Gaussian input, Z-matrix of N, CA and C with variables (Angstrom, degrees):
# hf/3-21g

backbone

0 1
 N
 C     1     B1
 C     2     B2     1     A1
 N     3     B3     2     A2     1     D1
 C     4     B4     3     A3     2     D2
 C     5     B5     4     A4     3     D3
 N     6     B6     5     A5     4     D4
 C     7     B7     6     A6     5     D5
 C     8     B8     7     A7     6     D6
 N     9     B9     8     A8     7     D7
 C    10    B10     9     A9     8     D8
 C    11    B11    10    A10     9     D9
 N    12    B12    11    A11    10    D10
 C    13    B13    12    A12    11    D11
 C    14    B14    13    A13    12    D12
 N    15    B15    14    A14    13    D13
 C    16    B16    15    A15    14    D14
 C    17    B17    16    A16    15    D15
 N    18    B18    17    A17    16    D16
 C    19    B19    18    A18    17    D17
 C    20    B20    19    A19    18    D18
 N    21    B21    20    A20    19    D19
 C    22    B22    21    A21    20    D20
 C    23    B23    22    A22    21    D21
 N    24    B24    23    A23    22    D22
 C    25    B25    24    A24    23    D23
 C    26    B26    25    A25    24    D24
 N    27    B27    26    A26    25    D25
 C    28    B28    27    A27    26    D26
 C    29    B29    28    A28    27    D27
 N    30    B30    29    A29    28    D28
 C    31    B31    30    A30    29    D29
 C    32    B32    31    A31    30    D30
 N    33    B33    32    A32    31    D31
 C    34    B34    33    A33    32    D32
 C    35    B35    34    A34    33    D33
 N    36    B36    35    A35    34    D34
 C    37    B37    36    A36    35    D35
 C    38    B38    37    A37    36    D36
 N    39    B39    38    A38    37    D37
 C    40    B40    39    A39    38    D38
 C    41    B41    40    A40    39    D39
 N    42    B42    41    A41    40    D40
 C    43    B43    42    A42    41    D41
 C    44    B44    43    A43    42    D42
 N    45    B45    44    A44    43    D43
 C    46    B46    45    A45    44    D44
 C    47    B47    46    A46    45    D45
 N    48    B48    47    A47    46    D46
 C    49    B49    48    A48    47    D47
 C    50    B50    49    A49    48    D48
 N    51    B51    50    A50    49    D49
 C    52    B52    51    A51    50    D50
 C    53    B53    52    A52    51    D51
 N    54    B54    53    A53    52    D52
 C    55    B55    54    A54    53    D53
 C    56    B56    55    A55    54    D54
 N    57    B57    56    A56    55    D55
 C    58    B58    57    A57    56    D56
 C    59    B59    58    A58    57    D57
 N    60    B60    59    A59    58    D58
 C    61    B61    60    A60    59    D59
 C    62    B62    61    A61    60    D60
 N    63    B63    62    A62    61    D61
 C    64    B64    63    A63    62    D62
 C    65    B65    64    A64    63    D63
 N    66    B66    65    A65    64    D64
 C    67    B67    66    A66    65    D65
 C    68    B68    67    A67    66    D66
 N    69    B69    68    A68    67    D67
 C    70    B70    69    A69    68    D68
 C    71    B71    70    A70    69    D69
 N    72    B72    71    A71    70    D70
 C    73    B73    72    A72    71    D71
 C    74    B74    73    A73    72    D72
 N    75    B75    74    A74    73    D73
 C    76    B76    75    A75    74    D74
 C    77    B77    76    A76    75    D75
 N    78    B78    77    A77    76    D76
 C    79    B79    78    A78    77    D77
 C    80    B80    79    A79    78    D78
 N    81    B81    80    A80    79    D79
 C    82    B82    81    A81    80    D80
 C    83    B83    82    A82    81    D81
 N    84    B84    83    A83    82    D82
 C    85    B85    84    A84    83    D83
 C    86    B86    85    A85    84    D84
 N    87    B87    86    A86    85    D85
 C    88    B88    87    A87    86    D86
 C    89    B89    88    A88    87    D87
 N    90    B90    89    A89    88    D88
 C    91    B91    90    A90    89    D89
 C    92    B92    91    A91    90    D90
 N    93    B93    92    A92    91    D91
 C    94    B94    93    A93    92    D92
 C    95    B95    94    A94    93    D93
 N    96    B96    95    A95    94    D94
 C    97    B97    96    A96    95    D95
 C    98    B98    97    A97    96    D96
 N    99    B99    98    A98    97    D97
 C   100   B100    99    A99    98    D98
 C   101   B101   100   A100    99    D99
 N   102   B102   101   A101   100   D100
 C   103   B103   102   A102   101   D101
 C   104   B104   103   A103   102   D102
 N   105   B105   104   A104   103   D103
 C   106   B106   105   A105   104   D104
 C   107   B107   106   A106   105   D105
 N   108   B108   107   A107   106   D106
 C   109   B109   108   A108   107   D107
 C   110   B110   109   A109   108   D108
 N   111   B111   110   A110   109   D109
 C   112   B112   111   A111   110   D110
 C   113   B113   112   A112   111   D111
 N   114   B114   113   A113   112   D112
 C   115   B115   114   A114   113   D113
 C   116   B116   115   A115   114   D114
 N   117   B117   116   A116   115   D115
 C   118   B118   117   A117   116   D116
 C   119   B119   118   A118   117   D117
 N   120   B120   119   A119   118   D118
 C   121   B121   120   A120   119   D119
 C   122   B122   121   A121   120   D120
 N   123   B123   122   A122   121   D121
 C   124   B124   123   A123   122   D122
 C   125   B125   124   A124   123   D123
 N   126   B126   125   A125   124   D124
 C   127   B127   126   A126   125   D125
 C   128   B128   127   A127   126   D126
 N   129   B129   128   A128   127   D127
 C   130   B130   129   A129   128   D128
 C   131   B131   130   A130   129   D129
 N   132   B132   131   A131   130   D130
 C   133   B133   132   A132   131   D131
 C   134   B134   133   A133   132   D132
 N   135   B135   134   A134   133   D133
 C   136   B136   135   A135   134   D134
 C   137   B137   136   A136   135   D135
 N   138   B138   137   A137   136   D136
 C   139   B139   138   A138   137   D137
 C   140   B140   139   A139   138   D138
 N   141   B141   140   A140   139   D139
 C   142   B142   141   A141   140   D140
 C   143   B143   142   A142   141   D141
 N   144   B144   143   A143   142   D142
 C   145   B145   144   A144   143   D143
 C   146   B146   145   A145   144   D144
 N   147   B147   146   A146   145   D145
 C   148   B148   147   A147   146   D146
 C   149   B149   148   A148   147   D147
 N   150   B150   149   A149   148   D148
 C   151   B151   150   A150   149   D149
 C   152   B152   151   A151   150   D150
 N   153   B153   152   A152   151   D151
 C   154   B154   153   A153   152   D152
 C   155   B155   154   A154   153   D153
 N   156   B156   155   A155   154   D154
 C   157   B157   156   A156   155   D155
 C   158   B158   157   A157   156   D156
 N   159   B159   158   A158   157   D157
 C   160   B160   159   A159   158   D158
 C   161   B161   160   A160   159   D159
 N   162   B162   161   A161   160   D160
 C   163   B163   162   A162   161   D161
 C   164   B164   163   A163   162   D162
 N   165   B165   164   A164   163   D163
 C   166   B166   165   A165   164   D164
 C   167   B167   166   A166   165   D165
 N   168   B168   167   A167   166   D166
 C   169   B169   168   A168   167   D167
 C   170   B170   169   A169   168   D168
 N   171   B171   170   A170   169   D169
 C   172   B172   171   A171   170   D170
 C   173   B173   172   A172   171   D171
 N   174   B174   173   A173   172   D172
 C   175   B175   174   A174   173   D173
 C   176   B176   175   A175   174   D174
 N   177   B177   176   A176   175   D175
 C   178   B178   177   A177   176   D176
 C   179   B179   178   A178   177   D177
 N   180   B180   179   A179   178   D178
 C   181   B181   180   A180   179   D179
 C   182   B182   181   A181   180   D180
 N   183   B183   182   A182   181   D181
 C   184   B184   183   A183   182   D182
 C   185   B185   184   A184   183   D183
 N   186   B186   185   A185   184   D184
 C   187   B187   186   A186   185   D185
 C   188   B188   187   A187   186   D186
 N   189   B189   188   A188   187   D187
 C   190   B190   189   A189   188   D188
 C   191   B191   190   A190   189   D189
 N   192   B192   191   A191   190   D190
 C   193   B193   192   A192   191   D191
 C   194   B194   193   A193   192   D192
 N   195   B195   194   A194   193   D193
 C   196   B196   195   A195   194   D194
 C   197   B197   196   A196   195   D195
 N   198   B198   197   A197   196   D196
 C   199   B199   198   A198   197   D197
 C   200   B200   199   A199   198   D198
 N   201   B201   200   A200   199   D199
 C   202   B202   201   A201   200   D200
 C   203   B203   202   A202   201   D201
 N   204   B204   203   A203   202   D202
 C   205   B205   204   A204   203   D203
 C   206   B206   205   A205   204   D204
 N   207   B207   206   A206   205   D205
 C   208   B208   207   A207   206   D206
 C   209   B209   208   A208   207   D207
 N   210   B210   209   A209   208   D208
 C   211   B211   210   A210   209   D209
 C   212   B212   211   A211   210   D210
 N   213   B213   212   A212   211   D211
 C   214   B214   213   A213   212   D212
 C   215   B215   214   A214   213   D213
 N   216   B216   215   A215   214   D214
 C   217   B217   216   A216   215   D215
 C   218   B218   217   A217   216   D216
 N   219   B219   218   A218   217   D217
 C   220   B220   219   A219   218   D218
 C   221   B221   220   A220   219   D219
 N   222   B222   221   A221   220   D220
 C   223   B223   222   A222   221   D221
 C   224   B224   223   A223   222   D222
 N   225   B225   224   A224   223   D223
 C   226   B226   225   A225   224   D224
 C   227   B227   226   A226   225   D225
 N   228   B228   227   A227   226   D226
 C   229   B229   228   A228   227   D227
 C   230   B230   229   A229   228   D228
 N   231   B231   230   A230   229   D229
 C   232   B232   231   A231   230   D230
 C   233   B233   232   A232   231   D231
 N   234   B234   233   A233   232   D232
 C   235   B235   234   A234   233   D233
 C   236   B236   235   A235   234   D234
 N   237   B237   236   A236   235   D235
 C   238   B238   237   A237   236   D236
 C   239   B239   238   A238   237   D237
 N   240   B240   239   A239   238   D238
 C   241   B241   240   A240   239   D239
 C   242   B242   241   A241   240   D240
 N   243   B243   242   A242   241   D241
 C   244   B244   243   A243   242   D242
 C   245   B245   244   A244   243   D243
 N   246   B246   245   A245   244   D244
 C   247   B247   246   A246   245   D245
 C   248   B248   247   A247   246   D246
 N   249   B249   248   A248   247   D247
 C   250   B250   249   A249   248   D248
 C   251   B251   250   A250   249   D249
 N   252   B252   251   A251   250   D250
 C   253   B253   252   A252   251   D251
 C   254   B254   253   A253   252   D252
 N   255   B255   254   A254   253   D253
 C   256   B256   255   A255   254   D254
 C   257   B257   256   A256   255   D255
 N   258   B258   257   A257   256   D256
 C   259   B259   258   A258   257   D257
 C   260   B260   259   A259   258   D258
 N   261   B261   260   A260   259   D259
 C   262   B262   261   A261   260   D260
 C   263   B263   262   A262   261   D261
 N   264   B264   263   A263   262   D262
 C   265   B265   264   A264   263   D263
 C   266   B266   265   A265   264   D264
 N   267   B267   266   A266   265   D265
 C   268   B268   267   A267   266   D266
 C   269   B269   268   A268   267   D267
 N   270   B270   269   A269   268   D268
 C   271   B271   270   A270   269   D269
 C   272   B272   271   A271   270   D270
 N   273   B273   272   A272   271   D271
 C   274   B274   273   A273   272   D272
 C   275   B275   274   A274   273   D273
 N   276   B276   275   A275   274   D274
 C   277   B277   276   A276   275   D275
 C   278   B278   277   A277   276   D276
 N   279   B279   278   A278   277   D277
 C   280   B280   279   A279   278   D278
 C   281   B281   280   A280   279   D279
 N   282   B282   281   A281   280   D280
 C   283   B283   282   A282   281   D281
 C   284   B284   283   A283   282   D282
 N   285   B285   284   A284   283   D283
 C   286   B286   285   A285   284   D284
 C   287   B287   286   A286   285   D285
 N   288   B288   287   A287   286   D286
 C   289   B289   288   A288   287   D287
 C   290   B290   289   A289   288   D288
 N   291   B291   290   A290   289   D289
 C   292   B292   291   A291   290   D290
 C   293   B293   292   A292   291   D291
 N   294   B294   293   A293   292   D292
 C   295   B295   294   A294   293   D293
 C   296   B296   295   A295   294   D294
 N   297   B297   296   A296   295   D295
 C   298   B298   297   A297   296   D296
 C   299   B299   298   A298   297   D297
 N   300   B300   299   A299   298   D298
 C   301   B301   300   A300   299   D299
 C   302   B302   301   A301   300   D300
 N   303   B303   302   A302   301   D301
 C   304   B304   303   A303   302   D302
 C   305   B305   304   A304   303   D303

   B1=1.4133
   B2=1.4537
   B3=1.2408
   B4=1.5385
   B5=1.5270
   B6=1.3786
   B7=1.4633
   B8=1.4515
   B9=1.3286
   B10=1.5070
   B11=1.5847
   B12=1.3357
   B13=1.4611
   B14=1.5507
   B15=1.3832
   B16=1.5050
   B17=1.5721
   B18=1.2548
   B19=1.5008
   B20=1.4409
   B21=1.4477
   B22=1.3758
   B23=1.5508
   B24=1.2728
   B25=1.5568
   B26=1.4500
   B27=1.1986
   B28=1.4252
   B29=1.5313
   B30=1.3285
   B31=1.4926
   B32=1.5085
   B33=1.3577
   B34=1.5388
   B35=1.4476
   B36=1.4026
   B37=1.4234
   B38=1.5453
   B39=1.3862
   B40=1.4630
   B41=1.5538
   B42=1.3062
   B43=1.4517
   B44=1.3354
   B45=1.3220
   B46=1.4065
   B47=1.5103
   B48=1.2370
   B49=1.5161
   B50=1.6232
   B51=1.2295
   B52=1.4466
   B53=1.5576
   B54=1.3632
   B55=1.4251
   B56=1.5228
   B57=1.3502
   B58=1.4536
   B59=1.4159
   B60=1.4374
   B61=1.4613
   B62=1.5551
   B63=1.3008
   B64=1.4792
   B65=1.5660
   B66=1.1873
   B67=1.4583
   B68=1.5095
   B69=1.3056
   B70=1.4653
   B71=1.5453
   B72=1.3112
   B73=1.4819
   B74=1.4703
   B75=1.1822
   B76=1.5052
   B77=1.4206
   B78=1.2991
   B79=1.5320
   B80=1.4966
   B81=1.3190
   B82=1.5854
   B83=1.4581
   B84=1.2808
   B85=1.4951
   B86=1.5017
   B87=1.3138
   B88=1.5629
   B89=1.5949
   B90=1.2076
   B91=1.5066
   B92=1.5167
   B93=1.2947
   B94=1.3137
   B95=1.5159
   B96=1.4693
   B97=1.4677
   B98=1.4604
   B99=1.2402
   B100=1.4427
   B101=1.4603
   B102=1.4324
   B103=1.4317
   B104=1.5886
   B105=1.2702
   B106=1.6246
   B107=1.5144
   B108=1.3774
   B109=1.4697
   B110=1.5728
   B111=1.3042
   B112=1.4479
   B113=1.5200
   B114=1.3086
   B115=1.5450
   B116=1.4996
   B117=1.3714
   B118=1.4036
   B119=1.5350
   B120=1.3792
   B121=1.4796
   B122=1.5298
   B123=1.2553
   B124=1.4649
   B125=1.5344
   B126=1.3634
   B127=1.4649
   B128=1.4481
   B129=1.3228
   B130=1.3879
   B131=1.4472
   B132=1.3552
   B133=1.4797
   B134=1.4466
   B135=1.3125
   B136=1.4379
   B137=1.5019
   B138=1.3043
   B139=1.4827
   B140=1.5061
   B141=1.2810
   B142=1.4223
   B143=1.3942
   B144=1.3576
   B145=1.5046
   B146=1.5678
   B147=1.2995
   B148=1.4170
   B149=1.5475
   B150=1.4181
   B151=1.6519
   B152=1.5448
   B153=1.3798
   B154=1.3343
   B155=1.5340
   B156=1.3804
   B157=1.4318
   B158=1.5479
   B159=1.2901
   B160=1.4839
   B161=1.4914
   B162=1.3025
   B163=1.5827
   B164=1.5282
   B165=1.3378
   B166=1.4043
   B167=1.5574
   B168=1.2522
   B169=1.4733
   B170=1.5277
   B171=1.2378
   B172=1.3464
   B173=1.5959
   B174=1.2512
   B175=1.3760
   B176=1.4284
   B177=1.3334
   B178=1.4766
   B179=1.5906
   B180=1.3072
   B181=1.4813
   B182=1.5861
   B183=1.3497
   B184=1.4434
   B185=1.6389
   B186=1.2846
   B187=1.5265
   B188=1.5739
   B189=1.3834
   B190=1.4760
   B191=1.5119
   B192=1.3428
   B193=1.4819
   B194=1.5661
   B195=1.2797
   B196=1.3769
   B197=1.5667
   B198=1.3626
   B199=1.3228
   B200=1.6263
   B201=1.4056
   B202=1.3927
   B203=1.4746
   B204=1.2662
   B205=1.4758
   B206=1.4660
   B207=1.2732
   B208=1.4799
   B209=1.4590
   B210=1.3329
   B211=1.4873
   B212=1.4127
   B213=1.3819
   B214=1.5528
   B215=1.5485
   B216=1.3015
   B217=1.4720
   B218=1.6112
   B219=1.3220
   B220=1.4805
   B221=1.4963
   B222=1.2262
   B223=1.5280
   B224=1.5059
   B225=1.3699
   B226=1.4697
   B227=1.5037
   B228=1.3497
   B229=1.4880
   B230=1.5306
   B231=1.3409
   B232=1.5209
   B233=1.4698
   B234=1.3755
   B235=1.4050
   B236=1.5868
   B237=1.2670
   B238=1.4343
   B239=1.5306
   B240=1.2894
   B241=1.4967
   B242=1.5112
   B243=1.2905
   B244=1.5120
   B245=1.6408
   B246=1.3643
   B247=1.4801
   B248=1.4880
   B249=1.3020
   B250=1.4674
   B251=1.4672
   B252=1.4014
   B253=1.5429
   B254=1.4998
   B255=1.3715
   B256=1.4392
   B257=1.5459
   B258=1.3316
   B259=1.4228
   B260=1.5409
   B261=1.3087
   B262=1.4121
   B263=1.6117
   B264=1.3445
   B265=1.5435
   B266=1.5524
   B267=1.1673
   B268=1.5359
   B269=1.4679
   B270=1.3304
   B271=1.3968
   B272=1.5441
   B273=1.2885
   B274=1.5015
   B275=1.5768
   B276=1.4383
   B277=1.4247
   B278=1.5282
   B279=1.3958
   B280=1.4410
   B281=1.5373
   B282=1.3902
   B283=1.4041
   B284=1.5032
   B285=1.3754
   B286=1.4425
   B287=1.6214
   B288=1.3741
   B289=1.3651
   B290=1.5330
   B291=1.3345
   B292=1.4851
   B293=1.4014
   B294=1.2876
   B295=1.4261
   B296=1.6179
   B297=1.3480
   B298=1.4610
   B299=1.4564
   B300=1.3626
   B301=1.4457
   B302=1.4705
   B303=1.3898
   B304=1.4959
   B305=1.3922
   A1=117.16
   A2=123.60
   A3=123.17
   A4=108.42
   A5=113.93
   A6=117.81
   A7=112.72
   A8=116.58
   A9=120.85
   A10=105.80
   A11=117.41
   A12=114.68
   A13=114.91
   A14=109.32
   A15=115.44
   A16=108.75
   A17=118.22
   A18=119.27
   A19=108.17
   A20=116.13
   A21=125.79
   A22=115.84
   A23=113.07
   A24=116.56
   A25=109.91
   A26=124.26
   A27=124.40
   A28=107.19
   A29=111.94
   A30=120.06
   A31=109.03
   A32=120.96
   A33=124.31
   A34=109.48
   A35=113.77
   A36=115.13
   A37=110.73
   A38=115.04
   A39=112.86
   A40=114.84
   A41=114.76
   A42=118.99
   A43=115.87
   A44=125.51
   A45=126.63
   A46=114.58
   A47=118.00
   A48=120.69
   A49=105.25
   A50=120.54
   A51=125.74
   A52=106.43
   A53=117.65
   A54=123.02
   A55=106.94
   A56=120.62
   A57=127.56
   A58=106.84
   A59=124.91
   A60=121.54
   A61=108.43
   A62=118.80
   A63=118.36
   A64=109.91
   A65=120.43
   A66=127.74
   A67=111.97
   A68=117.66
   A69=125.65
   A70=106.80
   A71=119.85
   A72=120.65
   A73=114.12
   A74=122.60
   A75=127.31
   A76=106.09
   A77=125.52
   A78=129.62
   A79=110.51
   A80=113.74
   A81=115.83
   A82=107.39
   A83=120.44
   A84=129.30
   A85=110.12
   A86=115.37
   A87=113.74
   A88=107.02
   A89=110.28
   A90=112.55
   A91=118.11
   A92=114.81
   A93=120.83
   A94=115.42
   A95=113.91
   A96=119.16
   A97=108.24
   A98=124.16
   A99=125.57
   A100=117.53
   A101=110.50
   A102=115.95
   A103=120.71
   A104=108.42
   A105=118.44
   A106=104.89
   A107=118.09
   A108=117.32
   A109=110.24
   A110=118.59
   A111=123.50
   A112=110.78
   A113=114.14
   A114=122.21
   A115=106.85
   A116=117.46
   A117=118.04
   A118=121.01
   A119=112.48
   A120=121.83
   A121=115.73
   A122=118.82
   A123=124.24
   A124=103.55
   A125=117.06
   A126=122.04
   A127=109.83
   A128=120.81
   A129=126.21
   A130=112.63
   A131=121.27
   A132=123.51
   A133=110.49
   A134=118.44
   A135=123.23
   A136=113.41
   A137=119.27
   A138=117.65
   A139=110.11
   A140=119.02
   A141=120.72
   A142=114.95
   A143=116.97
   A144=118.02
   A145=105.71
   A146=115.93
   A147=124.28
   A148=108.91
   A149=112.05
   A150=118.69
   A151=110.01
   A152=115.23
   A153=118.26
   A154=115.05
   A155=114.38
   A156=120.98
   A157=111.18
   A158=116.47
   A159=119.42
   A160=112.33
   A161=111.79
   A162=119.52
   A163=106.45
   A164=119.32
   A165=125.47
   A166=113.04
   A167=115.44
   A168=122.13
   A169=107.97
   A170=120.87
   A171=128.04
   A172=109.01
   A173=121.00
   A174=123.19
   A175=112.37
   A176=122.10
   A177=130.84
   A178=102.33
   A179=114.32
   A180=113.25
   A181=109.78
   A182=114.91
   A183=120.75
   A184=108.99
   A185=114.75
   A186=119.42
   A187=107.62
   A188=111.26
   A189=117.24
   A190=113.11
   A191=114.00
   A192=118.30
   A193=109.83
   A194=117.33
   A195=124.06
   A196=115.66
   A197=112.59
   A198=120.88
   A199=109.57
   A200=116.46
   A201=117.94
   A202=114.77
   A203=119.93
   A204=122.80
   A205=110.89
   A206=120.94
   A207=119.47
   A208=107.79
   A209=123.55
   A210=121.64
   A211=119.25
   A212=110.53
   A213=118.79
   A214=105.71
   A215=120.42
   A216=120.68
   A217=108.82
   A218=121.22
   A219=123.00
   A220=110.24
   A221=118.01
   A222=118.39
   A223=118.03
   A224=115.38
   A225=119.25
   A226=111.53
   A227=119.14
   A228=123.53
   A229=112.21
   A230=116.19
   A231=121.26
   A232=112.03
   A233=117.54
   A234=122.32
   A235=110.67
   A236=118.55
   A237=125.39
   A238=109.81
   A239=120.81
   A240=120.22
   A241=114.04
   A242=116.79
   A243=125.09
   A244=109.83
   A245=114.12
   A246=115.57
   A247=108.11
   A248=118.04
   A249=115.26
   A250=117.19
   A251=107.72
   A252=115.01
   A253=111.92
   A254=118.08
   A255=119.62
   A256=111.27
   A257=117.96
   A258=125.10
   A259=108.48
   A260=118.37
   A261=125.44
   A262=109.62
   A263=108.95
   A264=119.93
   A265=106.38
   A266=118.71
   A267=124.45
   A268=109.51
   A269=123.47
   A270=130.00
   A271=110.40
   A272=117.68
   A273=120.67
   A274=111.82
   A275=111.25
   A276=119.31
   A277=112.23
   A278=117.96
   A279=128.72
   A280=112.54
   A281=111.48
   A282=118.99
   A283=109.28
   A284=112.84
   A285=118.31
   A286=110.42
   A287=118.56
   A288=121.58
   A289=116.01
   A290=116.29
   A291=118.86
   A292=113.90
   A293=121.84
   A294=124.91
   A295=108.50
   A296=110.65
   A297=113.64
   A298=119.06
   A299=117.27
   A300=124.15
   A301=114.20
   A302=112.48
   A303=117.98
   A304=115.98
   D1=140.12
   D2=-177.46
   D3=-68.15
   D4=145.08
   D5=171.15
   D6=-102.14
   D7=0.87
   D8=170.58
   D9=-105.77
   D10=106.03
   D11=-172.45
   D12=-117.90
   D13=0.21
   D14=-175.73
   D15=-104.59
   D16=112.12
   D17=177.56
   D18=-82.16
   D19=154.10
   D20=179.52
   D21=-133.33
   D22=115.58
   D23=-177.30
   D24=-107.59
   D25=135.62
   D26=175.42
   D27=-154.67
   D28=161.16
   D29=-168.96
   D30=-108.56
   D31=143.49
   D32=172.67
   D33=-126.67
   D34=153.81
   D35=168.47
   D36=-86.53
   D37=-176.66
   D38=-176.04
   D39=-61.35
   D40=-43.82
   D41=178.80
   D42=-63.04
   D43=-37.81
   D44=171.29
   D45=-70.56
   D46=-35.39
   D47=176.32
   D48=-64.80
   D49=-48.58
   D50=-175.90
   D51=-58.41
   D52=-45.41
   D53=-174.69
   D54=-67.68
   D55=-44.96
   D56=179.77
   D57=-60.47
   D58=-47.02
   D59=-177.49
   D60=-64.67
   D61=-40.74
   D62=176.57
   D63=-57.17
   D64=-46.32
   D65=174.64
   D66=-50.88
   D67=-49.29
   D68=-178.53
   D69=-64.86
   D70=-46.81
   D71=177.82
   D72=-68.84
   D73=-38.19
   D74=176.96
   D75=-64.43
   D76=-44.65
   D77=-170.39
   D78=-76.47
   D79=-36.71
   D80=-177.02
   D81=86.55
   D82=6.28
   D83=179.77
   D84=-94.14
   D85=157.16
   D86=172.04
   D87=-84.92
   D88=173.44
   D89=-178.69
   D90=-56.59
   D91=-45.30
   D92=178.98
   D93=-61.46
   D94=-49.31
   D95=176.05
   D96=-57.68
   D97=-47.46
   D98=176.74
   D99=-49.03
   D100=-55.55
   D101=175.48
   D102=-56.73
   D103=-38.53
   D104=179.09
   D105=-67.05
   D106=-44.74
   D107=-177.58
   D108=-66.60
   D109=-39.41
   D110=177.02
   D111=-58.37
   D112=-49.29
   D113=-178.66
   D114=-58.16
   D115=-43.69
   D116=-177.48
   D117=-82.67
   D118=5.28
   D119=176.80
   D120=81.41
   D121=17.55
   D122=-177.56
   D123=-72.63
   D124=138.62
   D125=177.25
   D126=-82.21
   D127=126.76
   D128=-178.48
   D129=-68.47
   D130=138.29
   D131=172.07
   D132=-129.18
   D133=140.33
   D134=179.05
   D135=-60.59
   D136=142.03
   D137=173.03
   D138=-66.57
   D139=139.52
   D140=176.60
   D141=-64.61
   D142=153.59
   D143=-175.05
   D144=-74.90
   D145=166.07
   D146=-172.11
   D147=-60.02
   D148=-35.65
   D149=-179.03
   D150=-57.42
   D151=-29.55
   D152=-179.25
   D153=-60.78
   D154=-40.06
   D155=177.07
   D156=-72.25
   D157=-31.56
   D158=176.39
   D159=-66.98
   D160=-42.51
   D161=175.81
   D162=-60.03
   D163=-54.17
   D164=-176.78
   D165=-52.66
   D166=-41.42
   D167=-177.85
   D168=-74.54
   D169=-41.58
   D170=178.74
   D171=-64.75
   D172=-44.42
   D173=176.53
   D174=-63.64
   D175=-35.30
   D176=-177.03
   D177=-69.38
   D178=-45.56
   D179=-177.40
   D180=-68.56
   D181=-38.44
   D182=-176.74
   D183=-62.78
   D184=-40.38
   D185=-175.12
   D186=-68.94
   D187=-42.14
   D188=177.68
   D189=-60.07
   D190=-41.68
   D191=-178.75
   D192=-67.04
   D193=-44.03
   D194=178.59
   D195=-60.04
   D196=-39.28
   D197=177.89
   D198=-67.52
   D199=-43.06
   D200=176.35
   D201=-67.19
   D202=-30.77
   D203=174.69
   D204=-74.85
   D205=-41.11
   D206=177.95
   D207=-63.88
   D208=-39.73
   D209=174.86
   D210=-59.93
   D211=-42.16
   D212=177.70
   D213=-68.50
   D214=-42.91
   D215=-174.85
   D216=-68.33
   D217=-31.91
   D218=176.61
   D219=-74.51
   D220=-30.83
   D221=176.91
   D222=-81.83
   D223=-30.32
   D224=-177.46
   D225=-111.38
   D226=-9.68
   D227=-172.94
   D228=55.61
   D229=34.96
   D230=176.00
   D231=-146.44
   D232=136.72
   D233=-178.92
   D234=-114.73
   D235=124.40
   D236=-177.33
   D237=-69.96
   D238=114.99
   D239=-177.64
   D240=-57.84
   D241=-34.03
   D242=177.11
   D243=-60.77
   D244=-38.30
   D245=177.78
   D246=-73.85
   D247=-33.84
   D248=175.70
   D249=-61.30
   D250=-42.54
   D251=179.05
   D252=-65.88
   D253=-30.26
   D254=174.12
   D255=-65.04
   D256=-43.41
   D257=179.05
   D258=-59.47
   D259=-46.00
   D260=-176.62
   D261=-59.96
   D262=-45.20
   D263=177.30
   D264=-57.87
   D265=-53.54
   D266=-175.59
   D267=-62.12
   D268=-44.02
   D269=172.71
   D270=-56.63
   D271=-45.01
   D272=-178.96
   D273=-65.64
   D274=-37.81
   D275=179.37
   D276=-66.03
   D277=-37.05
   D278=171.68
   D279=-56.48
   D280=-45.85
   D281=-178.55
   D282=-61.27
   D283=-47.29
   D284=-170.46
   D285=-66.75
   D286=-41.36
   D287=170.59
   D288=-60.89
   D289=-42.18
   D290=172.53
   D291=-60.25
   D292=-35.50
   D293=-178.80
   D294=-69.23
   D295=-41.58
   D296=176.80
   D297=-68.38
   D298=-12.92
   D299=169.69
   D300=-77.79
   D301=-37.79
   D302=-171.69
   D303=-82.04

């Protein structure tokens, strides 16, 4: 059963509707979520750009690779130069994506 049972209907003019639609798009929320957040006093934040998620995924992969290499290096006392080059390449890609965001 729904826990939100009270509908709310209100009217907007063209300017208000345009502004509201921009706020919905900017926030990444649907209309109901946006209105509930505004009513509850939540500060709106812009949705991060798509590059943010690319950087996040790349950093996650990078840290996993570094952890695996460190584990292997600790057990064998050897580091594969190819693996190090792969990490350097991933780090450079992260920097490129971060620069594109800024």
